[in-house]
Residue, then its C-alpha position, 0 to 999 in steps of 0.5 A: x639389457x637393451x630393448x629391441x625396436x619392437x619392445x619399445x614400440x609395444x611399450x609406447x603403444x601400451x602407454x598411449x592406449x585408450x584408458x580402461x573404462x572406470x568401474x561403475x561404483x567409480x562413476x556414479x553413486x546413488x542413495x535413497x532420500x526421503x521422498x519429496x513427491x507429495x510436496x512437488x505435485x499436490x495431486x499425488x496420492x498419499x504414499x507410504x515410505x515403501x511406495x515412493x522414494x527419491x534417488x540421488x545419483x552423485x557423479x564421481x567422475x570428471x564428466x558424464x552424460x546421462x541419456x536415461x535412467x530406469x528403476x527395478x529393471x523397468x518395473x518402477x515409474x520414475x515420476x520426475x528427473x532433475x539436476x541442479x547444475x550451479x543455478x540452472x535446474x535441468x529436467x530433461x534428458x540428456x543430463x550433462x554433469x560434472x564431478x560431484x553434481x547430482x541427479x535426483x529421480x523421483x519414483x513411485x515404487x520401492x527402488x532396489x536397482x538403478x540403471x543409467x544409460x550413459x556415455x561411459x556405457x550402462x551403469x547398474x547400481x544396487x540400492x540398499x533399502 
């Protein structure tokens, strides 16, 4: 059966339409790693394992720009944030990262949720701790 002109236009439009946004777990992942806060800043008080954490956020898309992050819906102090892109260490927002690169956030809390404001939209990641 032949396709009429209107059907062909709709098909072509669907093929060149803007791709759908990736799901959050496809764009960023996060994991809690042993805290380095006390070694980074010796003025920090000695904290227990449940009071501080480093969260490594890994990029799982070709490119992303991260404008800000917060933890536990703003109820957690994010002490510092940094990324190592090749040989350049960056510690200010926005972060422009490529696939496989990581952002590390030092936190004074027990993080259970990370929210990142990005050029892909707001991405919320639940952490298992």
